[in-house]
Every structure is written in structure tokens, then in C-alpha cells.
N, C-alpha and C positions, 0 to 999 in steps of 0.2 A: 217851544212853548214857554221858555224861561221868562219869568216876570209877567206873563200874560194872565189876564183874568179869565178863568175858564169855568163855565157852568156845566154841571152834570144834571141832566134832565132824566130822571128815572120814571118808569111807569110800565104799564102793560103794552101799550101801543098795539092794541088789538082791534083794528088795524091802526097804523100811524096815519093821522089825518093831516090835511092841509093846515089846520089850525095849529097843530104841534110845530110844524115847520115855520109857519108865520110867526108864532110866539118866539121861537129861537132866533129867527132873523131880526125880529123887532128888538130883542135884547142886544144884538150885535149892532144894528143900525143906529140905535140910540146910545151907543157907547157904554152900555152897562157892562157888557162882556166883550172879550175879543174872540171867543170860541165857545160853541156849545157842543157837548158830547152827550148823545142819547144813550141811556143805559136801560135796555129792556130787561124786565124780570125773567127769571129762568122758569123751567118747566115745573118746579116744585112750589111755585107761588099758588096759593089756594084761592082760585077765582074760577067761576063757572065759564064755560065756553071759551077758554083760553086756547088758541091754536098753538102748536109747538113753537118753542122759542126760536128755533132755526128759521121758521117762516117770518116771525115778527122781526127778527134781526135782519133778514134779507130785505123785507119790505122797507125797513128804515134806511138801509143802505141805498136802496133805489130812490127813496124820497129825498135823500141828502145828496145824491149824485150830482156832481158839477158844482157843488158849493163847498169851497175849501175851508169855510169857517164852521162847517157842521161835520161831525163824525159820529160813529156808532161804536160803542164799547161792548164787547161780548163777555165781560167779566162775570156777570150774573148768569148769563145763558149757559156758560160752560160748566157751571158748578153742578155737581152731582148730588147735592143734598139741599134741603130747604135753607134759604138765607133769610134772615130778618133784615129789616132796613139797616139796623146798626152794623150787621155783618157786611152788607154790601158797601155801606159808607166807609167802613174800615178798609176793605179791599181797594176801593178807589183812592182813599187817602194815602195808603201805603204806596200805591203805584204812581200817583201824580203829584203829591204834595211838595216834593223837592223841586219840581219844575214849574209850578203854577200857583197863582193865588186862586184858591178853589172856592166855589159856591155850589150849593145844592139847590136845584130849582124844583119848585112844586107849586101846585095850586093852593089857594087859601083854604079850600075844602079839606085837602089832605093835611095841610099844616095844622089846622084846628084839631085833627084827629091824633096828632102826635103824642099827646099825654097818655094815650092808650097803648103806645108802642113799647116794645122791650127796650130798656135802657134809655128811656126818653130824656131824662135829665142830663145824662152824659152826652147824648146827641146834641141837645140844644146848647150845651155849654162848649162843646168842642168845635162845631162846624159853623160856617157862615151860610146864610140862606138868601135866596131870591124867591120871594113869594109873589105869585101872580094872583092879583085880586080878582075874584070871581063874584058874580052877583050873590047876594044873600049871605055872604060871609064877612065877618068883621076882622079888623086888625087885632093882633095881640100886642098891646103896647109894652113899652119898657124893655124891649129886647134890642141890645146894641148890635147884634150880629145878624140882623134881618133887614133886608132891603125890600120894600114893597113896591111892586110895579103894577100899574093899571093894565088891565087886559084891553088892548086896543081892538081886538077882534069883535066884530058885531055878531058874528055867527058862532055860537058856542054850542054846537051839537055834540052829543055824547057818542062815544064809540059804540055803545050798546044800540043806539038808534041807527047808526050806520050799518051795524051788523044785521039788524032787523030788515033794513032796506035791501041789503045784499041778499038776504035769505029770500025775500019776496021778488027779487029780480028788478028792483027799482033802480033808476039812474042815480048814481052817486058821484058823478064826475065833478060836481061842485065841492065835494068834501074830500076826495082822495086824488092823489097824483094819478095820471093816466097809466103810467107804467106800473104803479102799485095795483091798480084795477086789473091790468093785464096779468100780473103775477097771481092775484087772487083767483082769477078765472082759470088760468093755466093749471093751478094747483088745487082747484076745486075746494077753496076755503069758504067757510061761513055758509055752507049750504044746508 
């Protein structure tokens, strides 16, 4: 990875959708990044209906299978205590910064919430970001360490909506990788 531009895409991935994978591939195909590493949050993340981190990690591994430019990092999954974004970023930075030009990837909706995060000013000053523009969110101007990228995906369905469809037994094959769907069914997730 020496000298490569690597993006770290954090999130719940509950479940990981085709849009997550398509966004990562788009960043690579458009030469914004050389590699994308998904970083699912751990079990101590405070969010309703979050399946255990081990399942979300395994589903991401399945979704990335066969694509050498996509990886999954379990650094947050393996942590036995609550991590704030600043803690996770620090762990990633310590592990990868000597070998890569690092970027943190997030949607514009999350980027706009950052002023409410612990150690916000330190985060914004220390790291470089790739912000995926989503509808109804605006750019925060005058930030030199932020690259804004248009979301080329026409279908922007939320993971919550997909979980509701799974709960009802609806067909979700246009939103999720077939092998991910098989994993969900085999492990009786989102029922």
C-alpha cells in the first residue's frame, strides 16, 4: 500500500448494500482512490437494531469478495469498549498512516453532523476526507482537506428500509449481494 491513496469507509453496514460497494468502486474507477477499506462499527455503537459486529463484518467480507481493491478492517469490531469516531480514526491512523495517503469516507449527511462529535475540531484539522454528496445536504466550504464527490448512484435506499423489507420477506435482490442475502437467511438476521 506504500504511497497509495486509501479510503476508510466507516459505518454500521447493517446490512452492507450494493450502493456501499458501488460507491467504493466508483471512487476507485474514477481514480480518486486506489483502495477502499470498510470499517464497520463495533457492538458498543449505540444504534437500534444493530446485528452483532461479527455478522456485519462477515457480510462485508462476502460483498467485497473477489475485488482486490476492497477490504474490510475489523479494528472497531474487535474493540471491547465503546469507541467514538475520534478513537476509531486514531486506531486507523496509527495502523495505516506510515504506508498510505489516508482519507476518511463519509456521506455529506454524516459530515454535517461532525460538529456534534467528540473532538470535532481535532478530527477536522488532522484528517483528510472524501465526502459523498447526498441529496438535501450542502457543502461545508473553505475546508482544504475535503474532497467532495457526487453520488453517482440513482438508488439511494437506506439500510433501515432494506431491513424492513427483509423483516416482511420482500425481495431485496436489487439492494444486496446474493451471497449476503444467503448469509442473512442462513443466520436468521433481521427477522
